[in-house]
C-alpha positions as CSV (number, residue, x, y, z in Angstrom):
1,X,-2.1,7.3,8.9
2,X,-2.0,4.6,6.3
3,X,0.9,2.9,4.4
4,X,0.3,1.0,1.4
5,X,3.5,-1.0,0.4
6,X,4.0,-4.1,-1.7
7,X,6.7,-5.3,0.6
8,X,5.4,-6.7,3.8
9,X,8.9,-6.4,5.1
10,X,8.5,-2.7,5.6
11,X,5.6,-3.2,8.2
12,X,8.1,-4.7,10.3
13,X,10.7,-2.0,9.7
14,X,7.8,0.5,10.9
15,X,7.4,-1.5,14.0
16,X,11.1,-1.6,15.0
17,X,11.4,2.3,14.4
18,X,8.1,2.8,16.8
19,X,9.3,0.4,19.3
20,X,5.6,-1.0,19.1
21,X,3.4,-2.0,16.4
22,X,2.2,0.3,13.7
23,X,-1.4,-0.5,14.2
24,X,-0.7,-0.1,17.9
25,X,0.3,3.3,17.4
26,X,-3.1,4.4,15.4
27,X,-1.8,3.3,11.8
28,X,-2.9,0.8,9.0
29,X,-0.5,-1.1,7.0
30,X,-2.1,-2.4,3.7
31,X,0.2,-4.8,1.4
32,X,-0.3,-4.0,-2.3
33,X,0.5,-1.7,-5.2
34,X,-0.3,1.8,-5.5
35,X,-1.4,1.1,-9.1
36,X,-4.3,-1.0,-7.8
37,X,-7.5,0.8,-7.3
38,X,-8.8,-1.9,-4.6
39,X,-5.5,-1.5,-2.8
40,X,-5.7,2.4,-2.5
41,X,-9.5,1.7,-1.2
42,X,-8.1,-0.8,1.4
43,X,-5.6,1.5,2.5
44,X,-8.3,4.2,3.1
45,X,-7.6,6.7,0.0
46,X,-11.6,7.5,0.0
47,X,-11.0,9.1,3.6
48,X,-7.6,10.6,3.2
49,X,-6.9,14.3,3.8
50,X,-3.6,14.3,2.6
51,X,-1.9,11.8,0.1
52,X,1.7,11.2,-0.7
53,X,2.9,9.3,-3.6
54,X,6.6,8.2,-2.8
55,X,7.5,4.8,-4.5
56,X,10.5,4.3,-6.4
57,X,9.2,5.5,-9.7
58,X,8.3,9.1,-11.1
59,X,5.8,7.5,-13.4
60,X,3.9,5.6,-10.8
61,X,3.8,8.6,-8.3
62,X,2.7,10.8,-10.8
63,X,0.0,8.7,-12.1
64,X,-1.2,7.5,-8.8
65,X,-1.2,11.2,-7.3
66,X,-3.5,12.0,-9.9
67,X,-5.8,9.4,-9.3
68,X,-6.0,10.5,-5.7
69,X,-6.6,13.7,-6.7
70,X,-9.1,13.4,-9.6
71,X,-10.7,10.2,-8.7
72,X,-11.0,10.2,-5.2
73,X,-10.7,14.2,-4.6
74,X,-8.1,14.1,-1.6
75,X,-7.8,17.6,-0.8
76,X,-3.9,17.6,-0.6
77,X,-1.9,15.3,-2.8
78,X,1.9,15.1,-3.1
79,X,4.1,13.3,-5.5
80,X,7.8,12.6,-5.1
81,X,9.3,13.3,-8.5
82,X,13.2,13.0,-9.1
83,X,13.4,14.6,-12.5
84,X,13.5,18.5,-11.6
85,X,11.8,19.3,-14.7
86,X,9.1,17.0,-14.6
87,X,8.2,18.0,-11.2
88,X,8.0,21.9,-12.3
89,X,5.6,21.0,-15.0
90,X,3.3,19.1,-12.9
91,X,3.6,21.6,-10.3
92,X,2.4,24.1,-12.9
93,X,-0.5,21.7,-13.5
94,X,-1.8,21.7,-10.2
95,X,0.2,19.0,-8.6
96,X,2.2,19.6,-5.8
97,X,5.4,18.0,-5.7
98,X,8.8,17.4,-3.9
99,X,11.9,16.9,-6.0
100,X,14.5,15.5,-3.8
101,X,17.0,16.2,-6.9
102,X,16.0,20.0,-6.9
103,X,16.4,20.1,-3.1
104,X,19.9,18.9,-3.3
105,X,21.1,21.2,-6.1
106,X,20.1,23.9,-4.1
107,X,21.6,22.8,-1.0
108,X,24.7,22.3,-2.9
109,X,24.8,25.4,-4.5
110,X,24.1,27.1,-1.1
111,X,27.1,25.4,0.2
112,X,29.3,26.3,-2.5
113,X,28.2,30.0,-2.6
114,X,28.8,29.9,1.4
115,X,32.3,28.7,0.8
116,X,32.9,31.7,-1.8
117,X,31.6,34.3,0.4
């Protein structure tokens, strides 16, 4: 598994969670931004079976996911998208999306219906 992050301190957080270094656990950590082709290549996008775009920005996730899908021919690409309408539209276009906002809406609806029943 490879992680690409522009924050070098996120590497330290990974190490703390594992109790050892990320590399000792078989991971790869690359410092850079997902919008940099060289950083994606250094992180191993060319060898990836799965690519997950999960930055703080929908636009970045959508663009980078499409780059992984179209340019690097990664078999399975997933983009985290907060806007439910955009997530649905991109899903219809063939890009797998995960929408935490939609998941929260559905869970709240289930909880509310469960209270009513």
